[in-house]
N, C-alpha and C positions, 0 to 999 in steps of 0.2 A: 794455156791449156796443153801442157806437155805430156800429161798422163794419157797413154793410149787408151786405157779403159774408159776414162772419163770422156775422152774424145769420141769413142765409139758410142757411148750412151747419149751424147749430145747430137752427134751427126746422124746416127742410125737409131733415133729414138723409137720409131715404130717397131723395128725389128727387136730392139731391146725390151720394149714393153711386153711383147708377146712372149719372149724368152723368160722374162721375170714372172709373167702370169703362169707359164708352164711350171716354173720352179715352185711358186707358191702352191699351185694345185698339187704338185707332186708331194711336197712336204705335208700338206693338209691331209691328203689321202693316206699317206704312209702312217701318220700318227693316228688317224681315225681307224685304220685297219688294225693297228697294233692294239688299240682299245677294244675293237670288236672281237678280235681273236682271243683276247684275254677273257672276254665275257661269254662268247659263244663257242670257243674252241677248247675249253677246259676238258681234258681227257679223263682226269681222276684215275691215274695209273693203277693204284691199288684197289680202287672201288670194285672193279669186276672180279678180281680174285677173291676179295672178301665176301662179296655177294654169292659167288659160286660155292664157296666153302659153307656159307650159312644155309644155302638151299640144299646142298648135299647132306647137311646135318639135320635137315628138317626144321630149321629155325626160320621159317618163312616170314614171320612178323618182324624179326630183327633185320632180315634182308630188305624188307619193304621200308623200314625206318631208315636204313642206310642210304637207299637210293633217293628217298624223299629229302634227306638232309644234304644231298650233293647237287652240284650244278653241272651243266654241260650236256653235250649230245649223248654221251654214254649213259649218264644218269637218266636222261629223258627217255631213251629207248628202254632202259631197264624198268623204269616206272610203268611204261606202257605194257611190257611183257608181263610183269607181275600183277598189274591191275586187271588184265584180261586173260588170265591163265585158264579160265574155264571155257573160253571160246575155242573155236577151231584154230589150227595152226595157220591156215590161210588168212583168216581174219586178223590174227595177231600180227602176221607179217605185213599185212596192208597197213595196219595202224602204226606199226613201227616205222614203215617207210614214210608215212605222213609226218610223224613226229620228227624224224631225222631230217627230212627235207626242209623243215622250218629253220633248222640250224645251218644246213648246208647253203641255203639261199642267203642267209646273213653273212656267211663266210665269203661268198662269191661277190657280194655287193661292192661296187666301185673298182673292182680289179680291171674292168674294161678301160677305165680312165688311164690307169698306169700303162696298159698295153698300147693304148692310142698315143699317149705322149712319147712312149718309147720309139714309135715309128715316126711321128711328126716332128719331134724336136730337132733331130739331126738334119731333116729335110729343110725345116724352116731356117736353121742355122746356115746351111749351105746356100739357101736362097738369099739370106742377108749378106753373105760374103760375096755372092755374084753381083748383087746390086751395088755393094760397096766398090767392088773392082771396076764395074762399069763406070761409076762416078769418077774413080781415079783415072781411068784411061781417057775419059772425056776432058777432065781438067788438064791432064798431061798433054793432050793434043792441042789445046789452045794456049798452053804456056809459051811465053815469048822468049825466055832465055833459060840457060842451064840452071841458074840459081832457082828459078821458079819451079822447074821440073824436079830438082832435088828436094825441094820443100814438099812436093806432093807425094813422093815415094813412101814416106813413113805411113801414109794412109793405107798402104797395102797391108801392113801388119795389123793396123786397126780393124780393117775389114774382116780379118781372120778370127777376131773375137766372136763373131756370130757363130761360125762353125764350131769353135772350141766350146762355146756355151751350150750349143745344141747337143753336141756329143756328150758333154758332162751330164746334162739332164737325162739323156737317153740311158747312160750307164747306170745312174741311180735308179731310174724307173725299171730298167731291166733286172737289176739285182733284187729290188723290192718285189716286183711282180713274181719272179720265179720263187722267191722265198715264200710268199703267201700261197702260191699255187701248190708248191710242194707240201707245205704244212696242211693245206686244205685236203689234199689227197690222202695224207697220213691220217688225218682226223676221220675222214670218210671211211677209210679201210678199217680203222680200229673200232669205229662205231658199229659198222656192219658185222665185224667179227664178234663184238660183244653181244649183239642181238642174237646172232646165230648160236653162240655158246649157251646163252640163257635159255633159248628155245629148246636146244638139244637136251639140256639137263631136265627141264620140265616135261618134255616129251618122253624122255626115258622113264620118268615117274608115272606116266600115264595121266598127267594133269589135264591136258587139253581135251576138248570135246571131240568126239568122233563124228 
């Protein structure tokens, strides 16, 4: 068993199992979030501009069809605004917030797992290294001759695999977490902006109830 990685997996199996579990959890959450953001985070960049042009031209039915055919939070809040255009502005804003929150909650789901693993994985890796180093020193202390002591020293490098693995997992989680948080913030900002622009156009036309 000369391979240090294999040696680490065998000798520090409990530490390794937890690191592997964190790795699997990270990969699972990242791919799950990519799918969720594709489903719930579609902005439909050109949708808002097209709908605003249709409303300004008085083609409300075409604007309604356009938002009904689209997906994502922008389309959802646009549907709410157009469907409740005869209510008061306050009521429409409340309904828009409810519709948008459904999407925002879906976008936030499971991000706490990535944040937690980012913190725990390097600590667990460091713990594994410390445990491995303690075992090395104990073996070294009871070694009878120089040859035995030299045979133990490579285990120091093996113990460092725990820290290296923990830091690698943390880096992946950190990058993924910040990517999803940044994208969520942008989606929220664009959704709120879309709702405000639609409400302003309809309010300027005197559509809303007083």
